[in-house]
PyMOL Python script that loads the backbone (N, CA, C, O; Angstrom):
from pymol import cmd

cmd.read_pdbstr("""\
ATOM      1  N   MET A   1      18.548  40.766  12.146  1.00  0.00           N
ATOM      2  CA  MET A   1      17.240  40.524  11.892  1.00  0.00           C
ATOM      3  C   MET A   1      17.134  39.504  10.694  1.00  0.00           C
ATOM      4  O   MET A   1      16.454  38.483  10.795  1.00  0.00           O
ATOM      5  N   ARG A   2      17.737  39.783   9.717  1.00  0.00           N
ATOM      6  CA  ARG A   2      17.819  39.119   8.478  1.00  0.00           C
ATOM      7  C   ARG A   2      18.300  37.656   8.728  1.00  0.00           C
ATOM      8  O   ARG A   2      17.833  36.780   8.001  1.00  0.00           O
ATOM      9  N   LYS A   3      19.138  37.345   9.636  1.00  0.00           N
ATOM     10  CA  LYS A   3      19.624  36.315   9.914  1.00  0.00           C
ATOM     11  C   LYS A   3      18.731  35.305  10.595  1.00  0.00           C
ATOM     12  O   LYS A   3      18.751  34.089  10.403  1.00  0.00           O
ATOM     13  N   LYS A   4      17.887  36.023  11.476  1.00  0.00           N
ATOM     14  CA  LYS A   4      16.705  35.230  12.125  1.00  0.00           C
ATOM     15  C   LYS A   4      15.871  34.602  11.005  1.00  0.00           C
ATOM     16  O   LYS A   4      15.676  33.387  11.011  1.00  0.00           O
ATOM     17  N   TYR A   5      15.416  35.319  10.128  1.00  0.00           N
ATOM     18  CA  TYR A   5      14.476  34.871   8.940  1.00  0.00           C
ATOM     19  C   TYR A   5      15.101  33.862   8.284  1.00  0.00           C
ATOM     20  O   TYR A   5      14.473  32.850   7.975  1.00  0.00           O
ATOM     21  N   ALA A   6      16.432  34.017   7.987  1.00  0.00           N
ATOM     22  CA  ALA A   6      17.131  32.927   7.261  1.00  0.00           C
ATOM     23  C   ALA A   6      17.163  31.713   7.913  1.00  0.00           C
ATOM     24  O   ALA A   6      16.977  30.682   7.266  1.00  0.00           O
ATOM     25  N   ILE A   7      17.422  31.677   9.386  1.00  0.00           N
ATOM     26  CA  ILE A   7      17.222  30.415  10.065  1.00  0.00           C
ATOM     27  C   ILE A   7      15.924  29.899  10.362  1.00  0.00           C
ATOM     28  O   ILE A   7      15.754  28.696  10.560  1.00  0.00           O
ATOM     29  N   LEU A   8      14.904  30.818  10.411  1.00  0.00           N
ATOM     30  CA  LEU A   8      13.434  30.235  10.515  1.00  0.00           C
ATOM     31  C   LEU A   8      13.301  29.624   9.276  1.00  0.00           C
ATOM     32  O   LEU A   8      12.972  28.443   9.384  1.00  0.00           O
ATOM     33  N   LEU A   9      13.466  30.084   7.934  1.00  0.00           N
ATOM     34  CA  LEU A   9      13.271  29.710   6.661  1.00  0.00           C
ATOM     35  C   LEU A   9      14.015  28.327   6.341  1.00  0.00           C
ATOM     36  O   LEU A   9      13.578  27.593   5.455  1.00  0.00           O
ATOM     37  N   VAL A  10      15.069  28.018   7.032  1.00  0.00           N
ATOM     38  CA  VAL A  10      15.832  26.873   6.977  1.00  0.00           C
ATOM     39  C   VAL A  10      15.222  25.648   7.868  1.00  0.00           C
ATOM     40  O   VAL A  10      15.208  24.459   7.550  1.00  0.00           O
ATOM     41  N   LEU A  11      14.751  26.206   8.995  1.00  0.00           N
ATOM     42  CA  LEU A  11      14.047  25.253   9.933  1.00  0.00           C
ATOM     43  C   LEU A  11      12.793  24.819   9.269  1.00  0.00           C
ATOM     44  O   LEU A  11      12.448  23.638   9.315  1.00  0.00           O
ATOM     45  N   VAL A  12      12.033  25.804   8.599  1.00  0.00           N
ATOM     46  CA  VAL A  12      10.685  25.435   8.225  1.00  0.00           C
ATOM     47  C   VAL A  12      10.904  24.463   6.950  1.00  0.00           C
ATOM     48  O   VAL A  12      10.134  23.520   6.770  1.00  0.00           O
ATOM     49  N   ILE A  13      11.892  24.703   6.143  1.00  0.00           N
ATOM     50  CA  ILE A  13      12.137  23.902   4.735  1.00  0.00           C
ATOM     51  C   ILE A  13      12.777  22.570   5.366  1.00  0.00           C
ATOM     52  O   ILE A  13      12.433  21.535   4.795  1.00  0.00           O
ATOM     53  N   SER A  14      13.548  22.450   6.323  1.00  0.00           N
ATOM     54  CA  SER A  14      14.041  21.127   6.915  1.00  0.00           C
ATOM     55  C   SER A  14      12.770  20.349   7.443  1.00  0.00           C
ATOM     56  O   SER A  14      12.646  19.153   7.178  1.00  0.00           O
ATOM     57  N   LEU A  15      11.847  21.014   8.176  1.00  0.00           N
ATOM     58  CA  LEU A  15      10.816  20.270   8.798  1.00  0.00           C
ATOM     59  C   LEU A  15       9.980  19.664   7.550  1.00  0.00           C
ATOM     60  O   LEU A  15       9.655  18.479   7.623  1.00  0.00           O
ATOM     61  N   PHE A  16       9.622  20.408   6.425  1.00  0.00           N
ATOM     62  CA  PHE A  16       8.798  19.752   5.460  1.00  0.00           C
ATOM     63  C   PHE A  16       9.530  18.750   4.825  1.00  0.00           C
ATOM     64  O   PHE A  16       8.907  17.744   4.483  1.00  0.00           O
ATOM     65  N   THR A  17      10.773  18.820   4.587  1.00  0.00           N
ATOM     66  CA  THR A  17      11.735  17.717   4.033  1.00  0.00           C
ATOM     67  C   THR A  17      11.793  16.530   4.933  1.00  0.00           C
ATOM     68  O   THR A  17      11.803  15.410   4.421  1.00  0.00           O
ATOM     69  N   LEU A  18      11.825  16.654   6.054  1.00  0.00           N
ATOM     70  CA  LEU A  18      11.954  15.490   7.023  1.00  0.00           C
ATOM     71  C   LEU A  18      10.620  14.666   6.921  1.00  0.00           C
ATOM     72  O   LEU A  18      10.569  13.453   6.714  1.00  0.00           O
ATOM     73  N   THR A  19       9.610  15.460   7.089  1.00  0.00           N
ATOM     74  CA  THR A  19       8.219  14.972   7.022  1.00  0.00           C
ATOM     75  C   THR A  19       8.005  14.006   5.867  1.00  0.00           C
ATOM     76  O   THR A  19       7.441  12.924   6.027  1.00  0.00           O
ATOM     77  N   GLY A  20       8.498  14.455   4.636  1.00  0.00           N
ATOM     78  CA  GLY A  20       8.379  13.670   3.358  1.00  0.00           C
ATOM     79  C   GLY A  20       9.160  12.455   3.432  1.00  0.00           C
ATOM     80  O   GLY A  20       8.712  11.408   2.962  1.00  0.00           O
ATOM     81  N   CYS A  21      10.541  12.528   4.106  1.00  0.00           N
ATOM     82  CA  CYS A  21      11.281  11.205   4.303  1.00  0.00           C
ATOM     83  C   CYS A  21      10.555  10.327   5.316  1.00  0.00           C
ATOM     84  O   CYS A  21      10.496   9.126   5.054  1.00  0.00           O
ATOM     85  N   VAL A  22      10.055  10.726   6.319  1.00  0.00           N
ATOM     86  CA  VAL A  22       9.441   9.947   7.385  1.00  0.00           C
ATOM     87  C   VAL A  22       8.325   9.018   6.547  1.00  0.00           C
ATOM     88  O   VAL A  22       8.297   7.788   6.581  1.00  0.00           O
ATOM     89  N   GLN A  23       7.432   9.856   5.806  1.00  0.00           N
ATOM     90  CA  GLN A  23       6.308   9.129   5.132  1.00  0.00           C
ATOM     91  C   GLN A  23       6.899   8.011   3.985  1.00  0.00           C
ATOM     92  O   GLN A  23       6.288   6.973   3.731  1.00  0.00           O
ATOM     93  N   GLN A  24       8.007   8.339   3.422  1.00  0.00           N
ATOM     94  CA  GLN A  24       8.560   7.244   2.430  1.00  0.00           C
ATOM     95  C   GLN A  24       9.273   6.215   3.348  1.00  0.00           C
ATOM     96  O   GLN A  24       9.221   5.034   3.005  1.00  0.00           O
ATOM     97  N   LEU A  25       9.947   6.561   4.507  1.00  0.00           N
ATOM     98  CA  LEU A  25      10.296   5.436   5.397  1.00  0.00           C
ATOM     99  C   LEU A  25       9.229   4.431   5.743  1.00  0.00           C
ATOM    100  O   LEU A  25       9.423   3.223   5.613  1.00  0.00           O
ATOM    101  N   ARG A  26       8.061   4.961   6.200  1.00  0.00           N
ATOM    102  CA  ARG A  26       6.973   4.463   6.616  1.00  0.00           C
ATOM    103  C   ARG A  26       6.600   3.472   5.629  1.00  0.00           C
ATOM    104  O   ARG A  26       6.568   2.264   5.862  1.00  0.00           O
ATOM    105  N   TYR A  27       6.316   4.017   4.510  1.00  0.00           N
ATOM    106  CA  TYR A  27       5.831   3.286   3.185  1.00  0.00           C
ATOM    107  C   TYR A  27       6.710   2.088   3.025  1.00  0.00           C
ATOM    108  O   TYR A  27       6.225   0.957   3.012  1.00  0.00           O
ATOM    109  N   LYS A  28       8.202   2.347   2.884  1.00  0.00           N
ATOM    110  CA  LYS A  28       8.957   1.317   2.702  1.00  0.00           C
ATOM    111  C   LYS A  28       9.087   0.048   3.664  1.00  0.00           C
ATOM    112  O   LYS A  28       9.308  -1.097   3.268  1.00  0.00           O
ATOM    113  N   MET A  29       8.906   0.459   5.059  1.00  0.00           N
ATOM    114  CA  MET A  29       8.912  -0.426   5.944  1.00  0.00           C
ATOM    115  C   MET A  29       7.421  -1.296   5.948  1.00  0.00           C
ATOM    116  O   MET A  29       7.368  -2.486   6.258  1.00  0.00           O
ATOM    117  N   LYS A  30       6.393  -0.597   5.604  1.00  0.00           N
ATOM    118  CA  LYS A  30       5.160  -1.416   5.432  1.00  0.00           C
ATOM    119  C   LYS A  30       5.418  -2.313   4.244  1.00  0.00           C
ATOM    120  O   LYS A  30       5.019  -3.472   4.358  1.00  0.00           O
ATOM    121  N   LYS A  31       6.074  -1.934   3.026  1.00  0.00           N
ATOM    122  CA  LYS A  31       6.316  -2.910   1.970  1.00  0.00           C
ATOM    123  C   LYS A  31       7.093  -4.006   2.374  1.00  0.00           C
ATOM    124  O   LYS A  31       6.746  -5.141   2.046  1.00  0.00           O
ATOM    125  N   VAL A  32       8.158  -3.799   3.084  1.00  0.00           N
ATOM    126  CA  VAL A  32       9.102  -5.088   3.740  1.00  0.00           C
ATOM    127  C   VAL A  32       8.174  -5.883   4.637  1.00  0.00           C
ATOM    128  O   VAL A  32       8.274  -7.107   4.721  1.00  0.00           O
ATOM    129  N   GLN A  33       7.432  -5.307   5.186  1.00  0.00           N
ATOM    130  CA  GLN A  33       6.500  -5.949   6.423  1.00  0.00           C
ATOM    131  C   GLN A  33       5.705  -6.902   5.497  1.00  0.00           C
ATOM    132  O   GLN A  33       5.812  -8.110   5.709  1.00  0.00           O
ATOM    133  N   SER A  34       4.928  -6.469   4.503  1.00  0.00           N
ATOM    134  CA  SER A  34       4.242  -7.097   3.613  1.00  0.00           C
ATOM    135  C   SER A  34       4.887  -8.252   2.747  1.00  0.00           C
ATOM    136  O   SER A  34       4.269  -9.272   2.443  1.00  0.00           O
ATOM    137  N   ASP A  35       6.167  -7.994   2.388  1.00  0.00           N
ATOM    138  CA  ASP A  35       6.837  -8.897   1.472  1.00  0.00           C
ATOM    139  C   ASP A  35       7.221 -10.082   2.308  1.00  0.00           C
ATOM    140  O   ASP A  35       7.127 -11.230   1.874  1.00  0.00           O
ATOM    141  N   VAL A  36       7.689  -9.768   3.610  1.00  0.00           N
ATOM    142  CA  VAL A  36       8.250 -10.820   4.306  1.00  0.00           C
ATOM    143  C   VAL A  36       7.226 -11.812   5.030  1.00  0.00           C
ATOM    144  O   VAL A  36       7.258 -13.038   4.923  1.00  0.00           O
ATOM    145  N   PHE A  37       6.252 -11.026   5.835  1.00  0.00           N
ATOM    146  CA  PHE A  37       5.351 -11.629   6.653  1.00  0.00           C
ATOM    147  C   PHE A  37       3.889 -11.545   6.052  1.00  0.00           C
ATOM    148  O   PHE A  37       3.020 -12.307   6.476  1.00  0.00           O
ATOM    149  N   GLY A  38       3.640 -10.682   5.133  1.00  0.00           N
ATOM    150  CA  GLY A  38       2.214 -10.563   4.782  1.00  0.00           C
ATOM    151  C   GLY A  38       1.533  -9.599   5.650  1.00  0.00           C
ATOM    152  O   GLY A  38       2.011  -9.382   6.763  1.00  0.00           O
ATOM    153  N   LEU A  39       0.396  -8.953   5.241  1.00  0.00           N
ATOM    154  CA  LEU A  39      -0.368  -8.036   6.230  1.00  0.00           C
ATOM    155  C   LEU A  39      -1.703  -8.844   6.321  1.00  0.00           C
ATOM    156  O   LEU A  39      -2.129  -9.660   5.505  1.00  0.00           O
ATOM    157  N   GLU A  40      -2.255  -8.446   7.466  1.00  0.00           N
ATOM    158  CA  GLU A  40      -3.734  -8.885   7.748  1.00  0.00           C
ATOM    159  C   GLU A  40      -4.548  -8.027   6.871  1.00  0.00           C
ATOM    160  O   GLU A  40      -4.535  -6.805   7.023  1.00  0.00           O
ATOM    161  N   ARG A  41      -5.254  -8.599   5.963  1.00  0.00           N
ATOM    162  CA  ARG A  41      -6.117  -7.749   4.901  1.00  0.00           C
ATOM    163  C   ARG A  41      -7.443  -8.351   4.751  1.00  0.00           C
ATOM    164  O   ARG A  41      -7.665  -9.495   5.146  1.00  0.00           O
ATOM    165  N   THR A  42      -8.408  -7.555   4.144  1.00  0.00           N
ATOM    166  CA  THR A  42      -9.585  -7.845   3.613  1.00  0.00           C
ATOM    167  C   THR A  42      -9.759  -7.330   2.266  1.00  0.00           C
ATOM    168  O   THR A  42      -9.932  -6.122   2.109  1.00  0.00           O
ATOM    169  N   VAL A  43      -9.729  -8.211   1.178  1.00  0.00           N
ATOM    170  CA  VAL A  43      -9.824  -7.657  -0.178  1.00  0.00           C
ATOM    171  C   VAL A  43     -11.430  -8.067  -0.599  1.00  0.00           C
ATOM    172  O   VAL A  43     -11.928  -9.143  -0.269  1.00  0.00           O
ATOM    173  N   THR A  44     -12.030  -7.199  -1.250  1.00  0.00           N
ATOM    174  CA  THR A  44     -13.273  -7.486  -1.850  1.00  0.00           C
ATOM    175  C   THR A  44     -13.130  -7.110  -3.373  1.00  0.00           C
ATOM    176  O   THR A  44     -12.726  -5.990  -3.686  1.00  0.00           O
ATOM    177  N   VAL A  45     -13.414  -7.913  -4.175  1.00  0.00           N
ATOM    178  CA  VAL A  45     -13.253  -7.805  -5.764  1.00  0.00           C
ATOM    179  C   VAL A  45     -14.661  -7.684  -6.337  1.00  0.00           C
ATOM    180  O   VAL A  45     -15.518  -8.562  -6.232  1.00  0.00           O
ATOM    181  N   TYR A  46     -14.832  -6.422  -7.001  1.00  0.00           N
ATOM    182  CA  TYR A  46     -16.117  -6.067  -7.598  1.00  0.00           C
ATOM    183  C   TYR A  46     -16.205  -6.441  -9.060  1.00  0.00           C
ATOM    184  O   TYR A  46     -15.085  -6.425  -9.572  1.00  0.00           O
ATOM    185  N   SER A  47     -17.162  -6.770  -9.893  1.00  0.00           N
ATOM    186  CA  SER A  47     -17.267  -6.858 -11.093  1.00  0.00           C
ATOM    187  C   SER A  47     -17.456  -5.571 -11.756  1.00  0.00           C
ATOM    188  O   SER A  47     -17.606  -4.576 -11.047  1.00  0.00           O
ATOM    189  N   ILE A  48     -17.467  -5.461 -13.084  1.00  0.00           N
ATOM    190  CA  ILE A  48     -17.451  -4.164 -13.723  1.00  0.00           C
ATOM    191  C   ILE A  48     -18.785  -3.410 -13.459  1.00  0.00           C
ATOM    192  O   ILE A  48     -18.838  -2.192 -13.629  1.00  0.00           O
ATOM    193  N   ASP A  49     -19.943  -4.180 -13.015  1.00  0.00           N
ATOM    194  CA  ASP A  49     -21.263  -3.549 -12.846  1.00  0.00           C
ATOM    195  C   ASP A  49     -21.439  -3.340 -11.406  1.00  0.00           C
ATOM    196  O   ASP A  49     -22.564  -3.042 -11.004  1.00  0.00           O
ATOM    197  N   GLY A  50     -20.382  -3.470 -10.509  1.00  0.00           N
ATOM    198  CA  GLY A  50     -20.436  -3.132  -9.055  1.00  0.00           C
ATOM    199  C   GLY A  50     -20.748  -4.095  -8.076  1.00  0.00           C
ATOM    200  O   GLY A  50     -20.880  -3.780  -6.893  1.00  0.00           O
ATOM    201  N   LYS A  51     -20.902  -5.504  -8.578  1.00  0.00           N
ATOM    202  CA  LYS A  51     -21.457  -6.520  -7.770  1.00  0.00           C
ATOM    203  C   LYS A  51     -20.234  -7.277  -7.167  1.00  0.00           C
ATOM    204  O   LYS A  51     -19.318  -7.634  -7.906  1.00  0.00           O
ATOM    205  N   PRO A  52     -20.217  -7.515  -5.863  1.00  0.00           N
ATOM    206  CA  PRO A  52     -19.150  -8.192  -5.130  1.00  0.00           C
ATOM    207  C   PRO A  52     -18.880  -9.462  -5.876  1.00  0.00           C
ATOM    208  O   PRO A  52     -19.892 -10.109  -6.146  1.00  0.00           O
ATOM    209  N   ILE A  53     -17.753  -9.948  -6.262  1.00  0.00           N
ATOM    210  CA  ILE A  53     -17.380 -11.283  -6.819  1.00  0.00           C
ATOM    211  C   ILE A  53     -16.710 -12.237  -5.798  1.00  0.00           C
ATOM    212  O   ILE A  53     -17.020 -13.427  -5.740  1.00  0.00           O
ATOM    213  N   LYS A  54     -15.776 -11.664  -4.992  1.00  0.00           N
ATOM    214  CA  LYS A  54     -15.179 -12.526  -4.145  1.00  0.00           C
ATOM    215  C   LYS A  54     -14.582 -11.580  -2.913  1.00  0.00           C
ATOM    216  O   LYS A  54     -14.065 -10.488  -3.147  1.00  0.00           O
ATOM    217  N   THR A  55     -14.718 -12.138  -1.550  1.00  0.00           N
ATOM    218  CA  THR A  55     -14.002 -11.584  -0.690  1.00  0.00           C
ATOM    219  C   THR A  55     -13.139 -12.520  -0.067  1.00  0.00           C
ATOM    220  O   THR A  55     -13.397 -13.692   0.205  1.00  0.00           O
ATOM    221  N   ILE A  56     -11.768 -11.697   0.193  1.00  0.00           N
ATOM    222  CA  ILE A  56     -10.699 -12.632   0.702  1.00  0.00           C
ATOM    223  C   ILE A  56     -10.257 -12.034   1.807  1.00  0.00           C
ATOM    224  O   ILE A  56      -9.927 -10.848   1.792  1.00  0.00           O
ATOM    225  N   HIS A  57     -10.191 -12.896   3.053  1.00  0.00           N
ATOM    226  CA  HIS A  57      -9.654 -12.397   4.338  1.00  0.00           C
ATOM    227  C   HIS A  57      -8.206 -13.297   4.661  1.00  0.00           C
ATOM    228  O   HIS A  57      -8.026 -14.454   4.283  1.00  0.00           O
ATOM    229  N   GLY A  58      -7.333 -12.562   5.367  1.00  0.00           N
ATOM    230  CA  GLY A  58      -6.272 -13.332   5.891  1.00  0.00           C
ATOM    231  C   GLY A  58      -4.940 -12.585   5.593  1.00  0.00           C
ATOM    232  O   GLY A  58      -4.937 -11.444   5.130  1.00  0.00           O
ATOM    233  N   LYS A  59      -3.820 -13.273   5.879  1.00  0.00           N
ATOM    234  CA  LYS A  59      -2.615 -12.529   6.032  1.00  0.00           C
ATOM    235  C   LYS A  59      -1.971 -12.978   4.439  1.00  0.00           C
ATOM    236  O   LYS A  59      -1.758 -14.155   4.146  1.00  0.00           O
ATOM    237  N   PHE A  60      -1.738 -11.939   3.590  1.00  0.00           N
ATOM    238  CA  PHE A  60      -1.160 -12.169   2.416  1.00  0.00           C
ATOM    239  C   PHE A  60      -0.571 -10.885   1.730  1.00  0.00           C
ATOM    240  O   PHE A  60      -0.829  -9.740   2.102  1.00  0.00           O
ATOM    241  N   LYS A  61       0.235 -11.209   0.705  1.00  0.00           N
ATOM    242  CA  LYS A  61       0.952  -9.931  -0.111  1.00  0.00           C
ATOM    243  C   LYS A  61       0.150  -9.744  -1.261  1.00  0.00           C
ATOM    244  O   LYS A  61      -0.577 -10.696  -1.543  1.00  0.00           O
ATOM    245  N   ILE A  62       0.098  -8.656  -2.062  1.00  0.00           N
ATOM    246  CA  ILE A  62      -0.482  -8.463  -3.117  1.00  0.00           C
ATOM    247  C   ILE A  62       0.685  -8.176  -4.297  1.00  0.00           C
ATOM    248  O   ILE A  62       1.570  -7.325  -4.200  1.00  0.00           O
ATOM    249  N   LEU A  63       0.494  -9.010  -5.338  1.00  0.00           N
ATOM    250  CA  LEU A  63       1.213  -8.689  -6.626  1.00  0.00           C
ATOM    251  C   LEU A  63       0.694  -8.046  -7.577  1.00  0.00           C
ATOM    252  O   LEU A  63      -0.518  -8.191  -7.737  1.00  0.00           O
ATOM    253  N   TYR A  64       1.330  -7.278  -8.358  1.00  0.00           N
ATOM    254  CA  TYR A  64       0.577  -6.847  -9.823  1.00  0.00           C
ATOM    255  C   TYR A  64       1.409  -7.212 -10.892  1.00  0.00           C
ATOM    256  O   TYR A  64       1.989  -6.261 -11.415  1.00  0.00           O
ATOM    257  N   PRO A  65       1.658  -8.459 -11.421  1.00  0.00           N
ATOM    258  CA  PRO A  65       2.492  -9.024 -12.477  1.00  0.00           C
ATOM    259  C   PRO A  65       2.044  -8.321 -13.850  1.00  0.00           C
ATOM    260  O   PRO A  65       2.961  -8.215 -14.664  1.00  0.00           O
ATOM    261  N   ALA A  66       1.060  -7.928 -14.163  1.00  0.00           N
ATOM    262  CA  ALA A  66       0.444  -7.338 -15.455  1.00  0.00           C
ATOM    263  C   ALA A  66      -0.653  -6.220 -15.143  1.00  0.00           C
ATOM    264  O   ALA A  66      -1.263  -6.167 -14.075  1.00  0.00           O
ATOM    265  N   SER A  67      -0.809  -5.433 -16.090  1.00  0.00           N
ATOM    266  CA  SER A  67      -1.683  -4.366 -15.780  1.00  0.00           C
ATOM    267  C   SER A  67      -3.106  -4.873 -15.628  1.00  0.00           C
ATOM    268  O   SER A  67      -3.898  -4.133 -15.046  1.00  0.00           O
ATOM    269  N   ASN A  68      -3.522  -6.037 -16.078  1.00  0.00           N
ATOM    270  CA  ASN A  68      -4.932  -6.301 -15.873  1.00  0.00           C
ATOM    271  C   ASN A  68      -5.069  -7.599 -15.050  1.00  0.00           C
ATOM    272  O   ASN A  68      -6.002  -8.374 -15.263  1.00  0.00           O
ATOM    273  N   ARG A  69      -4.094  -7.840 -14.067  1.00  0.00           N
ATOM    274  CA  ARG A  69      -4.087  -8.957 -13.384  1.00  0.00           C
ATOM    275  C   ARG A  69      -3.363  -8.672 -11.829  1.00  0.00           C
ATOM    276  O   ARG A  69      -2.343  -7.994 -11.702  1.00  0.00           O
ATOM    277  N   MET A  70      -4.021  -9.260 -10.794  1.00  0.00           N
ATOM    278  CA  MET A  70      -3.628  -9.038  -9.597  1.00  0.00           C
ATOM    279  C   MET A  70      -3.639 -10.442  -8.965  1.00  0.00           C
ATOM    280  O   MET A  70      -4.568 -11.213  -9.204  1.00  0.00           O
ATOM    281  N   GLU A  71      -2.588 -10.790  -8.140  1.00  0.00           N
ATOM    282  CA  GLU A  71      -2.295 -11.794  -7.422  1.00  0.00           C
ATOM    283  C   GLU A  71      -2.181 -11.576  -5.865  1.00  0.00           C
ATOM    284  O   GLU A  71      -1.671 -10.583  -5.346  1.00  0.00           O
ATOM    285  N   PHE A  72      -2.770 -12.730  -5.145  1.00  0.00           N
ATOM    286  CA  PHE A  72      -2.661 -12.550  -3.695  1.00  0.00           C
ATOM    287  C   PHE A  72      -1.997 -13.813  -3.257  1.00  0.00           C
ATOM    288  O   PHE A  72      -2.430 -14.923  -3.566  1.00  0.00           O
ATOM    289  N   VAL A  73      -1.016 -13.629  -2.586  1.00  0.00           N
ATOM    290  CA  VAL A  73       0.007 -14.742  -2.067  1.00  0.00           C
ATOM    291  C   VAL A  73      -0.241 -14.925  -0.446  1.00  0.00           C
ATOM    292  O   VAL A  73       0.239 -14.158   0.389  1.00  0.00           O
ATOM    293  N   LYS A  74      -0.969 -15.929  -0.174  1.00  0.00           N
ATOM    294  CA  LYS A  74      -1.340 -16.197   1.061  1.00  0.00           C
ATOM    295  C   LYS A  74       0.018 -16.654   1.942  1.00  0.00           C
ATOM    296  O   LYS A  74       1.041 -17.069   1.397  1.00  0.00           O
ATOM    297  N   HIS A  75      -0.113 -16.536   3.123  1.00  0.00           N
ATOM    298  CA  HIS A  75       0.963 -16.701   4.024  1.00  0.00           C
ATOM    299  C   HIS A  75       1.247 -18.484   4.005  1.00  0.00           C
ATOM    300  O   HIS A  75       2.365 -18.885   4.326  1.00  0.00           O
ATOM    301  N   ASP A  76       0.334 -19.318   3.673  1.00  0.00           N
ATOM    302  CA  ASP A  76       0.670 -20.634   3.453  1.00  0.00           C
ATOM    303  C   ASP A  76       1.118 -21.063   2.082  1.00  0.00           C
ATOM    304  O   ASP A  76       1.252 -22.243   1.759  1.00  0.00           O
ATOM    305  N   GLY A  77       1.373 -19.884   1.185  1.00  0.00           N
ATOM    306  CA  GLY A  77       1.839 -20.367  -0.227  1.00  0.00           C
ATOM    307  C   GLY A  77       0.884 -20.388  -1.334  1.00  0.00           C
ATOM    308  O   GLY A  77       1.294 -20.369  -2.495  1.00  0.00           O
ATOM    309  N   LYS A  78      -0.392 -20.426  -1.048  1.00  0.00           N
ATOM    310  CA  LYS A  78      -1.465 -20.455  -1.786  1.00  0.00           C
ATOM    311  C   LYS A  78      -1.631 -19.191  -2.678  1.00  0.00           C
ATOM    312  O   LYS A  78      -1.554 -18.092  -2.129  1.00  0.00           O
ATOM    313  N   LYS A  79      -1.825 -19.262  -3.845  1.00  0.00           N
ATOM    314  CA  LYS A  79      -1.819 -18.007  -4.709  1.00  0.00           C
ATOM    315  C   LYS A  79      -3.449 -18.006  -5.580  1.00  0.00           C
ATOM    316  O   LYS A  79      -3.956 -18.876  -6.289  1.00  0.00           O
ATOM    317  N   ILE A  80      -3.926 -16.720  -5.188  1.00  0.00           N
ATOM    318  CA  ILE A  80      -5.120 -16.398  -5.799  1.00  0.00           C
ATOM    319  C   ILE A  80      -5.014 -15.416  -6.906  1.00  0.00           C
ATOM    320  O   ILE A  80      -4.469 -14.365  -6.570  1.00  0.00           O
ATOM    321  N   THR A  81      -5.374 -15.488  -8.066  1.00  0.00           N
ATOM    322  CA  THR A  81      -5.283 -14.571  -9.190  1.00  0.00           C
ATOM    323  C   THR A  81      -6.533 -14.222  -9.651  1.00  0.00           C
ATOM    324  O   THR A  81      -7.448 -15.032  -9.803  1.00  0.00           O
ATOM    325  N   VAL A  82      -6.613 -12.865  -9.911  1.00  0.00           N
ATOM    326  CA  VAL A  82      -7.667 -12.114 -10.370  1.00  0.00           C
ATOM    327  C   VAL A  82      -7.211 -11.529 -11.605  1.00  0.00           C
ATOM    328  O   VAL A  82      -6.109 -10.986 -11.683  1.00  0.00           O
ATOM    329  N   SER A  83      -8.101 -11.627 -12.684  1.00  0.00           N
ATOM    330  CA  SER A  83      -7.604 -10.983 -13.976  1.00  0.00           C
ATOM    331  C   SER A  83      -8.911 -10.576 -14.643  1.00  0.00           C
ATOM    332  O   SER A  83     -10.006 -11.085 -14.404  1.00  0.00           O
ATOM    333  N   GLY A  84      -8.648  -9.543 -15.555  1.00  0.00           N
ATOM    334  CA  GLY A  84      -9.904  -8.967 -16.390  1.00  0.00           C
ATOM    335  C   GLY A  84     -10.196  -7.655 -15.972  1.00  0.00           C
ATOM    336  O   GLY A  84      -9.367  -6.918 -15.438  1.00  0.00           O
ATOM    337  N   PHE A  85     -11.521  -7.315 -16.241  1.00  0.00           N
ATOM    338  CA  PHE A  85     -11.964  -5.911 -15.749  1.00  0.00           C
ATOM    339  C   PHE A  85     -12.652  -6.030 -14.401  1.00  0.00           C
ATOM    340  O   PHE A  85     -13.759  -6.560 -14.306  1.00  0.00           O
ATOM    341  N   TYR A  86     -12.050  -5.579 -13.446  1.00  0.00           N
ATOM    342  CA  TYR A  86     -12.536  -5.585 -12.050  1.00  0.00           C
ATOM    343  C   TYR A  86     -12.165  -4.308 -11.253  1.00  0.00           C
ATOM    344  O   TYR A  86     -11.346  -3.531 -11.743  1.00  0.00           O
ATOM    345  N   SER A  87     -12.752  -4.042  -9.996  1.00  0.00           N
ATOM    346  CA  SER A  87     -12.291  -3.168  -9.068  1.00  0.00           C
ATOM    347  C   SER A  87     -12.116  -3.987  -7.775  1.00  0.00           C
ATOM    348  O   SER A  87     -12.886  -4.903  -7.486  1.00  0.00           O
ATOM    349  N   ALA A  88     -11.032  -3.606  -6.981  1.00  0.00           N
ATOM    350  CA  ALA A  88     -10.802  -4.119  -5.738  1.00  0.00           C
ATOM    351  C   ALA A  88     -10.723  -3.209  -4.491  1.00  0.00           C
ATOM    352  O   ALA A  88      -9.982  -2.232  -4.595  1.00  0.00           O
ATOM    353  N   VAL A  89     -11.302  -3.369  -3.469  1.00  0.00           N
ATOM    354  CA  VAL A  89     -11.072  -2.587  -2.262  1.00  0.00           C
ATOM    355  C   VAL A  89     -10.058  -3.497  -1.489  1.00  0.00           C
ATOM    356  O   VAL A  89     -10.239  -4.703  -1.325  1.00  0.00           O
ATOM    357  N   ILE A  90      -9.017  -2.826  -1.051  1.00  0.00           N
ATOM    358  CA  ILE A  90      -8.202  -3.513  -0.152  1.00  0.00           C
ATOM    359  C   ILE A  90      -8.081  -2.703   1.291  1.00  0.00           C
ATOM    360  O   ILE A  90      -7.789  -1.511   1.390  1.00  0.00           O
ATOM    361  N   GLU A  91      -8.375  -3.629   2.415  1.00  0.00           N
ATOM    362  CA  GLU A  91      -8.603  -2.831   3.698  1.00  0.00           C
ATOM    363  C   GLU A  91      -7.429  -3.599   4.529  1.00  0.00           C
ATOM    364  O   GLU A  91      -7.336  -4.827   4.521  1.00  0.00           O
ATOM    365  N   GLU A  92      -6.641  -2.841   5.165  1.00  0.00           N
ATOM    366  CA  GLU A  92      -5.470  -3.291   6.175  1.00  0.00           C
ATOM    367  C   GLU A  92      -6.017  -3.183   7.375  1.00  0.00           C
ATOM    368  O   GLU A  92      -6.603  -2.180   7.783  1.00  0.00           O
ATOM    369  N   LYS A  93      -5.820  -4.364   8.076  1.00  0.00           N
ATOM    370  CA  LYS A  93      -6.088  -4.201   9.458  1.00  0.00           C
ATOM    371  C   LYS A  93      -5.133  -3.858  10.611  1.00  0.00           C
ATOM    372  O   LYS A  93      -5.562  -3.758  11.760  1.00  0.00           O
TER     373      LYS A  93
END
""", "prot")
cmd.dss("prot")
cmd.show_as("cartoon", "prot")
cmd.util.cbc("prot")
cmd.orient("prot")
């Protein structure tokens, strides 16, 4: 009887561990896809008072080279830099 509980406990722990690994693997694959090909995204940048400043559509990757700066590198090589105090909403398609 004790052996059955031990096996069940090992299976449950393994299931939770594998679930975490799968999520990490999905995140890493998405990052590689973004770095290599770029992802289809819509980004809306808002000012500190909540008004939309700029909306960017397209296939690009996002870089964070500094704490108060964000860069969008488009698939065609063009780079858009946003710096200062802002909020950004990033939607993946």
